[in-house]
C-alpha positions in Angstrom: 0.0 0.0 0.0 2.7 2.5 0.9 4.7 1.6 -2.3 1.6 2.3 -4.3 1.1 5.7 -2.7 4.8 6.5 -3.3 4.5 5.7 -6.9 1.4 8.0 -7.3 2.9 10.8 -5.2 2.8 13.3 -8.1 -0.9 12.5 -8.8 -1.7 13.0 -5.1 0.1 16.3 -4.9 -1.6 17.6 -8.0 -5.0 16.5 -6.7 -4.3 18.3 -3.4 -3.4 21.5 -5.3 -6.5 21.3 -7.4 -8.7 20.9 -4.3 -7.0 24.0 -2.7 -7.6 26.0 -5.9 -11.3 25.0 -6.0 -11.8 25.9 -2.4 -10.2 29.3 -2.9 -12.4 29.9 -5.9 -15.5 29.0 -4.0 -14.4 31.3 -1.1 -13.9 34.3 -3.4 -16.8 33.6 -5.8 -19.0 36.5 -4.7 -16.3 38.8 -3.3 -16.5 42.4 -4.5 -13.1 43.6 -5.5 -12.4 47.3 -5.1 -12.3 49.4 -8.2 -8.9 50.9 -8.8 -8.5 53.7 -11.3 -5.1 53.6 -13.0 -3.8 56.5 -14.9 -1.3 55.8 -17.5 1.4 58.4 -17.7 3.3 58.3 -21.0 7.0 58.5 -20.7 9.0 60.0 -23.5 11.3 57.7 -25.3 14.8 59.1 -25.5 16.8 57.6 -28.3 20.4 58.1 -27.9 22.8 57.3 -30.7 24.4 54.0 -30.1 28.1 53.7 -30.1 28.9 50.7 -32.3 31.8 49.6 -34.4 29.7 49.7 -37.5 30.8 52.4 -40.0 28.7 55.5 -40.4 27.2 56.5 -43.7 29.9 59.1 -44.3 32.5 56.3 -44.2 30.8 53.9 -46.5 29.1 56.5 -48.8 31.5 59.5 -48.7 30.5 60.9 -52.1 26.7 60.6 -51.6 26.3 64.4 -51.3 28.2 65.0 -54.6 26.0 62.6 -56.7 25.1 62.7 -59.5 28.4 63.7 -61.0 28.5 64.3 -64.7 31.6 64.4 -66.9 32.3 64.1 -70.6 30.6 60.9 -71.9 29.7 59.6 -68.4 27.6 60.0 -65.3 28.3 58.7 -61.8 24.6 58.5 -60.7 24.5 56.4 -57.5 26.0 53.9 -55.1 25.4 50.3 -55.9 26.5 49.3 -52.4 29.0 50.4 -49.8 32.0 52.0 -51.6 30.7 50.9 -55.0 29.9 53.6 -57.6 27.6 53.0 -60.5 29.0 54.7 -63.7 26.9 55.1 -66.8 29.3 55.7 -69.7 29.4 55.8 -73.5 33.1 56.7 -73.7 36.5 55.1 -73.2 36.5 53.4 -69.8 40.2 54.2 -69.1 39.6 57.9 -69.7 36.4 57.9 -67.7 38.2 56.2 -64.8 40.9 58.8 -64.8 38.3 61.6 -64.6 36.4 59.9 -61.8 39.6 59.4 -59.8 40.4 63.1 -60.3 37.0 64.0 -59.0 37.4 61.7 -56.0 40.8 63.3 -55.2 39.2 66.7 -55.3 36.6 65.5 -52.8 39.4 64.0 -50.6 38.4 60.4 -51.1 41.0 57.7 -51.7 40.7 56.4 -55.2 41.5 52.8 -54.2 38.8 52.7 -51.6 36.0 52.6 -54.2 35.0 50.1 -56.8 33.6 51.4 -60.1 30.8 49.5 -61.9 30.4 50.5 -65.5 27.2 50.2 -67.5 25.7 51.5 -70.8 22.3 53.0 -70.8 
């Protein structure tokens, strides 16, 4: 008999808890709980710039304010990605590259930092 009760100890404990919950529910069935008025006070959300190691837009798109840049037989119209310029050209790619590098040096941007993607439109 004791071994049987020991085996069923979890069932007995759960039944005991269920009986206690039922008795508590019956006790407070008709209880009138006091009304509490809660006022919600909105708090301003202050967003501070996070300090991360991710590069800022000026670092990965340094020429964004100078776009579109137009030269003879080409237009640098946009960034395709970080440090990647989209160049639409109808001229000689070597000459266009030299002009774009000159423009980058005038804007104090290292020429080897950017990749140029040429397309015909």
